CHARMM-style PDB file with segment names, atoms N, HN, CA, C and O in Angstrom:
ATOM      1  N   MET     1      68.770  39.345 119.246  1.00  0.00      PROA
ATOM      2  CA  MET     1      68.812  40.387 118.239  1.00  0.00      PROA
ATOM      3  C   MET     1      69.286  39.822 116.908  1.00  0.00      PROA
ATOM      4  O   MET     1      70.137  38.934 116.857  1.00  0.00      PROA
ATOM      5  N   ILE     2      68.729  40.346 115.854  1.00  0.00      PROA
ATOM      6  HN  ILE     2      68.038  41.067 115.895  1.00  0.00      PROA
ATOM      7  CA  ILE     2      69.125  39.976 114.497  1.00  0.00      PROA
ATOM      8  C   ILE     2      69.578  41.264 113.806  1.00  0.00      PROA
ATOM      9  O   ILE     2      68.846  42.253 113.785  1.00  0.00      PROA
ATOM     10  N   LEU     3      70.770  41.245 113.251  1.00  0.00      PROA
ATOM     11  HN  LEU     3      71.365  40.442 113.268  1.00  0.00      PROA
ATOM     12  CA  LEU     3      71.298  42.395 112.533  1.00  0.00      PROA
ATOM     13  C   LEU     3      71.079  42.190 111.041  1.00  0.00      PROA
ATOM     14  O   LEU     3      71.484  41.174 110.477  1.00  0.00      PROA
ATOM     15  N   HSD     4      70.438  43.157 110.414  1.00  0.00      PROA
ATOM     16  HN  HSD     4      70.108  43.982 110.872  1.00  0.00      PROA
ATOM     17  CA  HSD     4      70.196  43.113 108.977  1.00  0.00      PROA
ATOM     18  C   HSD     4      71.034  44.207 108.324  1.00  0.00      PROA
ATOM     19  O   HSD     4      70.895  45.382 108.666  1.00  0.00      PROA
ATOM     20  N   LEU     5      71.894  43.834 107.397  1.00  0.00      PROA
ATOM     21  HN  LEU     5      72.007  42.880 107.119  1.00  0.00      PROA
ATOM     22  CA  LEU     5      72.715  44.777 106.646  1.00  0.00      PROA
ATOM     23  C   LEU     5      72.168  44.829 105.231  1.00  0.00      PROA
ATOM     24  O   LEU     5      72.150  43.814 104.535  1.00  0.00      PROA
ATOM     25  N   CYS     6      71.721  46.005 104.797  1.00  0.00      PROA
ATOM     26  HN  CYS     6      71.735  46.830 105.362  1.00  0.00      PROA
ATOM     27  CA  CYS     6      71.051  46.125 103.508  1.00  0.00      PROA
ATOM     28  C   CYS     6      71.476  47.409 102.808  1.00  0.00      PROA
ATOM     29  O   CYS     6      71.876  48.382 103.447  1.00  0.00      PROA
ATOM     30  N   GLU     7      71.382  47.389 101.491  1.00  0.00      PROA
ATOM     31  HN  GLU     7      71.057  46.599 100.972  1.00  0.00      PROA
ATOM     32  CA  GLU     7      71.494  48.619 100.723  1.00  0.00      PROA
ATOM     33  C   GLU     7      70.102  49.205 100.591  1.00  0.00      PROA
ATOM     34  O   GLU     7      69.113  48.473 100.586  1.00  0.00      PROA
ATOM     35  N   ASP     8      70.024  50.514 100.484  1.00  0.00      PROA
ATOM     36  HN  ASP     8      70.828  51.109 100.488  1.00  0.00      PROA
ATOM     37  CA  ASP     8      68.739  51.181 100.344  1.00  0.00      PROA
ATOM     38  C   ASP     8      68.185  50.896  98.952  1.00  0.00      PROA
ATOM     39  O   ASP     8      68.596  51.502  97.963  1.00  0.00      PROA
ATOM     40  N   GLU     9      67.259  49.975  98.902  1.00  0.00      PROA
ATOM     41  HN  GLU     9      66.925  49.482  99.706  1.00  0.00      PROA
ATOM     42  CA  GLU     9      66.657  49.545  97.651  1.00  0.00      PROA
ATOM     43  C   GLU     9      65.164  49.852  97.679  1.00  0.00      PROA
ATOM     44  O   GLU     9      64.621  50.290  98.693  1.00  0.00      PROA
ATOM     45  N   LYS    10      64.533  49.617  96.574  1.00  0.00      PROA
ATOM     46  HN  LYS    10      64.974  49.260  95.750  1.00  0.00      PROA
ATOM     47  CA  LYS    10      63.126  49.948  96.373  1.00  0.00      PROA
ATOM     48  C   LYS    10      62.196  49.288  97.402  1.00  0.00      PROA
ATOM     49  O   LYS    10      61.232  49.914  97.842  1.00  0.00      PROA
ATOM     50  N   PHE    11      62.465  48.062  97.784  1.00  0.00      PROA
ATOM     51  HN  PHE    11      63.248  47.554  97.427  1.00  0.00      PROA
ATOM     52  CA  PHE    11      61.527  47.303  98.617  1.00  0.00      PROA
ATOM     53  C   PHE    11      61.964  47.144 100.067  1.00  0.00      PROA
ATOM     54  O   PHE    11      61.346  46.374 100.803  1.00  0.00      PROA
ATOM     55  N   ILE    12      63.007  47.845 100.501  1.00  0.00      PROA
ATOM     56  HN  ILE    12      63.509  48.470  99.903  1.00  0.00      PROA
ATOM     57  CA  ILE    12      63.537  47.616 101.849  1.00  0.00      PROA
ATOM     58  C   ILE    12      62.509  47.952 102.938  1.00  0.00      PROA
ATOM     59  O   ILE    12      62.441  47.254 103.950  1.00  0.00      PROA
ATOM     60  N   ASP    13      61.716  49.001 102.747  1.00  0.00      PROA
ATOM     61  HN  ASP    13      61.771  49.568 101.925  1.00  0.00      PROA
ATOM     62  CA  ASP    13      60.699  49.341 103.752  1.00  0.00      PROA
ATOM     63  C   ASP    13      59.680  48.212 103.904  1.00  0.00      PROA
ATOM     64  O   ASP    13      59.255  47.898 105.016  1.00  0.00      PROA
ATOM     65  N   HSD    14      59.297  47.616 102.802  1.00  0.00      PROA
ATOM     66  HN  HSD    14      59.641  47.871 101.899  1.00  0.00      PROA
ATOM     67  CA  HSD    14      58.351  46.496 102.842  1.00  0.00      PROA
ATOM     68  C   HSD    14      58.973  45.294 103.573  1.00  0.00      PROA
ATOM     69  O   HSD    14      58.312  44.636 104.376  1.00  0.00      PROA
ATOM     70  N   VAL    15      60.227  45.026 103.288  1.00  0.00      PROA
ATOM     71  HN  VAL    15      60.764  45.560 102.635  1.00  0.00      PROA
ATOM     72  CA  VAL    15      60.920  43.903 103.936  1.00  0.00      PROA
ATOM     73  C   VAL    15      60.998  44.127 105.443  1.00  0.00      PROA
ATOM     74  O   VAL    15      60.749  43.208 106.222  1.00  0.00      PROA
ATOM     75  N   ILE    16      61.343  45.343 105.855  1.00  0.00      PROA
ATOM     76  HN  ILE    16      61.546  46.090 105.222  1.00  0.00      PROA
ATOM     77  CA  ILE    16      61.413  45.649 107.288  1.00  0.00      PROA
ATOM     78  C   ILE    16      60.047  45.437 107.936  1.00  0.00      PROA
ATOM     79  O   ILE    16      59.963  44.883 109.032  1.00  0.00      PROA
ATOM     80  N   ASN    17      58.987  45.868 107.278  1.00  0.00      PROA
ATOM     81  HN  ASN    17      59.055  46.319 106.388  1.00  0.00      PROA
ATOM     82  CA  ASN    17      57.637  45.658 107.821  1.00  0.00      PROA
ATOM     83  C   ASN    17      57.324  44.177 107.997  1.00  0.00      PROA
ATOM     84  O   ASN    17      56.716  43.786 108.993  1.00  0.00      PROA
ATOM     85  N   ILE    18      57.731  43.362 107.047  1.00  0.00      PROA
ATOM     86  HN  ILE    18      58.225  43.680 106.238  1.00  0.00      PROA
ATOM     87  CA  ILE    18      57.512  41.910 107.159  1.00  0.00      PROA
ATOM     88  C   ILE    18      58.301  41.341 108.332  1.00  0.00      PROA
ATOM     89  O   ILE    18      57.754  40.590 109.140  1.00  0.00      PROA
ATOM     90  N   PHE    19      59.592  41.694 108.435  1.00  0.00      PROA
ATOM     91  HN  PHE    19      60.037  42.305 107.780  1.00  0.00      PROA
ATOM     92  CA  PHE    19      60.414  41.200 109.544  1.00  0.00      PROA
ATOM     93  C   PHE    19      59.809  41.606 110.892  1.00  0.00      PROA
ATOM     94  O   PHE    19      59.767  40.805 111.826  1.00  0.00      PROA
ATOM     95  N   GLU    20      59.350  42.837 110.984  1.00  0.00      PROA
ATOM     96  HN  GLU    20      59.384  43.488 110.226  1.00  0.00      PROA
ATOM     97  CA  GLU    20      58.785  43.321 112.244  1.00  0.00      PROA
ATOM     98  C   GLU    20      57.455  42.659 112.568  1.00  0.00      PROA
ATOM     99  O   GLU    20      57.120  42.498 113.742  1.00  0.00      PROA
ATOM    100  N   SER    21      56.695  42.276 111.562  1.00  0.00      PROA
ATOM    101  HN  SER    21      56.967  42.407 110.608  1.00  0.00      PROA
ATOM    102  CA  SER    21      55.424  41.593 111.828  1.00  0.00      PROA
ATOM    103  C   SER    21      55.654  40.190 112.366  1.00  0.00      PROA
ATOM    104  O   SER    21      54.831  39.667 113.116  1.00  0.00      PROA
ATOM    105  N   VAL    22      56.774  39.577 111.983  1.00  0.00      PROA
ATOM    106  HN  VAL    22      57.443  40.002 111.373  1.00  0.00      PROA
ATOM    107  CA  VAL    22      57.092  38.221 112.431  1.00  0.00      PROA
ATOM    108  C   VAL    22      57.752  38.232 113.813  1.00  0.00      PROA
ATOM    109  O   VAL    22      57.424  37.412 114.671  1.00  0.00      PROA
ATOM    110  N   ALA    23      58.683  39.168 114.020  1.00  0.00      PROA
ATOM    111  HN  ALA    23      58.949  39.834 113.323  1.00  0.00      PROA
ATOM    112  CA  ALA    23      59.418  39.229 115.287  1.00  0.00      PROA
ATOM    113  C   ALA    23      59.600  40.696 115.693  1.00  0.00      PROA
ATOM    114  O   ALA    23      60.674  41.264 115.495  1.00  0.00      PROA
ATOM    115  N   PRO    24      58.557  41.306 116.258  1.00  0.00      PROA
ATOM    116  CA  PRO    24      58.614  42.726 116.595  1.00  0.00      PROA
ATOM    117  C   PRO    24      59.742  43.068 117.570  1.00  0.00      PROA
ATOM    118  O   PRO    24      59.901  42.418 118.603  1.00  0.00      PROA
ATOM    119  N   GLY    25      60.519  44.092 117.229  1.00  0.00      PROA
ATOM    120  HN  GLY    25      60.390  44.621 116.390  1.00  0.00      PROA
ATOM    121  CA  GLY    25      61.561  44.593 118.118  1.00  0.00      PROA
ATOM    122  C   GLY    25      62.785  43.709 118.249  1.00  0.00      PROA
ATOM    123  O   GLY    25      63.640  43.981 119.091  1.00  0.00      PROA
ATOM    124  N   LYS    26      62.900  42.670 117.454  1.00  0.00      PROA
ATOM    125  HN  LYS    26      62.205  42.450 116.770  1.00  0.00      PROA
ATOM    126  CA  LYS    26      64.022  41.735 117.572  1.00  0.00      PROA
ATOM    127  C   LYS    26      65.167  42.044 116.609  1.00  0.00      PROA
ATOM    128  O   LYS    26      66.214  41.400 116.667  1.00  0.00      PROA
ATOM    129  N   SER    27      64.976  43.024 115.726  1.00  0.00      PROA
ATOM    130  HN  SER    27      64.125  43.547 115.679  1.00  0.00      PROA
ATOM    131  CA  SER    27      65.958  43.278 114.681  1.00  0.00      PROA
ATOM    132  C   SER    27      66.575  44.666 114.793  1.00  0.00      PROA
ATOM    133  O   SER    27      65.959  45.611 115.287  1.00  0.00      PROA
ATOM    134  N   ILE    28      67.805  44.753 114.319  1.00  0.00      PROA
ATOM    135  HN  ILE    28      68.306  43.986 113.918  1.00  0.00      PROA
ATOM    136  CA  ILE    28      68.508  46.014 114.140  1.00  0.00      PROA
ATOM    137  C   ILE    28      68.800  46.116 112.651  1.00  0.00      PROA
ATOM    138  O   ILE    28      69.224  45.144 112.026  1.00  0.00      PROA
ATOM    139  N   TYR    29      68.573  47.296 112.085  1.00  0.00      PROA
ATOM    140  HN  TYR    29      68.229  48.086 112.593  1.00  0.00      PROA
ATOM    141  CA  TYR    29      68.740  47.478 110.646  1.00  0.00      PROA
ATOM    142  C   TYR    29      69.834  48.507 110.382  1.00  0.00      PROA
ATOM    143  O   TYR    29      69.823  49.597 110.953  1.00  0.00      PROA
ATOM    144  N   TYR    30      70.759  48.158 109.531  1.00  0.00      PROA
ATOM    145  HN  TYR    30      70.768  47.272 109.068  1.00  0.00      PROA
ATOM    146  CA  TYR    30      71.746  49.104 109.022  1.00  0.00      PROA
ATOM    147  C   TYR    30      71.493  49.207 107.529  1.00  0.00      PROA
ATOM    148  O   TYR    30      71.672  48.237 106.793  1.00  0.00      PROA
ATOM    149  N   ILE    31      71.076  50.384 107.085  1.00  0.00      PROA
ATOM    150  HN  ILE    31      70.930  51.172 107.683  1.00  0.00      PROA
ATOM    151  CA  ILE    31      70.734  50.596 105.679  1.00  0.00      PROA
ATOM    152  C   ILE    31      71.800  51.490 105.054  1.00  0.00      PROA
ATOM    153  O   ILE    31      71.924  52.664 105.404  1.00  0.00      PROA
ATOM    154  N   LYS    32      72.564  50.922 104.131  1.00  0.00      PROA
ATOM    155  HN  LYS    32      72.464  49.969 103.847  1.00  0.00      PROA
ATOM    156  CA  LYS    32      73.595  51.669 103.423  1.00  0.00      PROA
ATOM    157  C   LYS    32      72.941  52.425 102.281  1.00  0.00      PROA
ATOM    158  O   LYS    32      72.119  51.863 101.557  1.00  0.00      PROA
ATOM    159  N   PRO    33      73.300  53.713 102.106  1.00  0.00      PROA
ATOM    160  CA  PRO    33      72.727  54.451 100.977  1.00  0.00      PROA
ATOM    161  C   PRO    33      73.053  53.759  99.658  1.00  0.00      PROA
ATOM    162  O   PRO    33      74.110  53.145  99.511  1.00  0.00      PROA
ATOM    163  N   SER    34      72.135  53.865  98.705  1.00  0.00      PROA
ATOM    164  HN  SER    34      71.277  54.364  98.825  1.00  0.00      PROA
ATOM    165  CA  SER    34      72.369  53.257  97.401  1.00  0.00      PROA
ATOM    166  C   SER    34      73.477  54.001  96.673  1.00  0.00      PROA
ATOM    167  O   SER    34      73.840  55.111  97.062  1.00  0.00      PROA
ATOM    168  N   ALA    35      74.008  53.404  95.633  1.00  0.00      PROA
ATOM    169  HN  ALA    35      73.712  52.502  95.317  1.00  0.00      PROA
ATOM    170  CA  ALA    35      75.105  53.998  94.867  1.00  0.00      PROA
ATOM    171  C   ALA    35      74.685  55.342  94.277  1.00  0.00      PROA
ATOM    172  O   ALA    35      75.504  56.258  94.202  1.00  0.00      PROA
ATOM    173  N   ASP    36      73.439  55.477  93.863  1.00  0.00      PROA
ATOM    174  HN  ASP    36      72.774  54.733  93.924  1.00  0.00      PROA
ATOM    175  CA  ASP    36      72.944  56.741  93.311  1.00  0.00      PROA
ATOM    176  C   ASP    36      73.033  57.867  94.336  1.00  0.00      PROA
ATOM    177  O   ASP    36      73.372  58.997  93.984  1.00  0.00      PROA
ATOM    178  N   GLU    37      72.735  57.573  95.592  1.00  0.00      PROA
ATOM    179  HN  GLU    37      72.460  56.655  95.878  1.00  0.00      PROA
ATOM    180  CA  GLU    37      72.798  58.578  96.631  1.00  0.00      PROA
ATOM    181  C   GLU    37      74.234  58.931  97.001  1.00  0.00      PROA
ATOM    182  O   GLU    37      74.503  60.061  97.409  1.00  0.00      PROA
ATOM    183  N   ASP    38      75.173  57.969  96.861  1.00  0.00      PROA
ATOM    184  HN  ASP    38      74.954  57.052  96.529  1.00  0.00      PROA
ATOM    185  CA  ASP    38      76.565  58.230  97.173  1.00  0.00      PROA
ATOM    186  C   ASP    38      77.171  59.274  96.240  1.00  0.00      PROA
ATOM    187  O   ASP    38      78.081  60.001  96.637  1.00  0.00      PROA
ATOM    188  N   GLU    39      76.676  59.357  95.005  1.00  0.00      PROA
ATOM    189  HN  GLU    39      75.937  58.767  94.682  1.00  0.00      PROA
ATOM    190  CA  GLU    39      77.233  60.278  94.021  1.00  0.00      PROA
ATOM    191  C   GLU    39      76.803  61.711  94.252  1.00  0.00      PROA
ATOM    192  O   GLU    39      77.433  62.628  93.725  1.00  0.00      PROA
ATOM    193  N   ASN    40      75.736  61.938  95.033  1.00  0.00      PROA
ATOM    194  HN  ASN    40      75.225  61.193  95.462  1.00  0.00      PROA
ATOM    195  CA  ASN    40      75.227  63.308  95.258  1.00  0.00      PROA
ATOM    196  C   ASN    40      75.957  63.946  96.346  1.00  0.00      PROA
ATOM    197  OT1 ASN    40      75.678  65.096  96.686  1.00  0.00      PROA
TER     198      ASN     40
END
């Protein structure tokens, strides 16, 4: 398993798709809300 810790940014969905295409089902993703979302 590979753990990816990321902030919710513009391209994170694309990055996850790339990681999954290389090693399907091998990753766990923790996506922290962006600072803009924390203020709401």
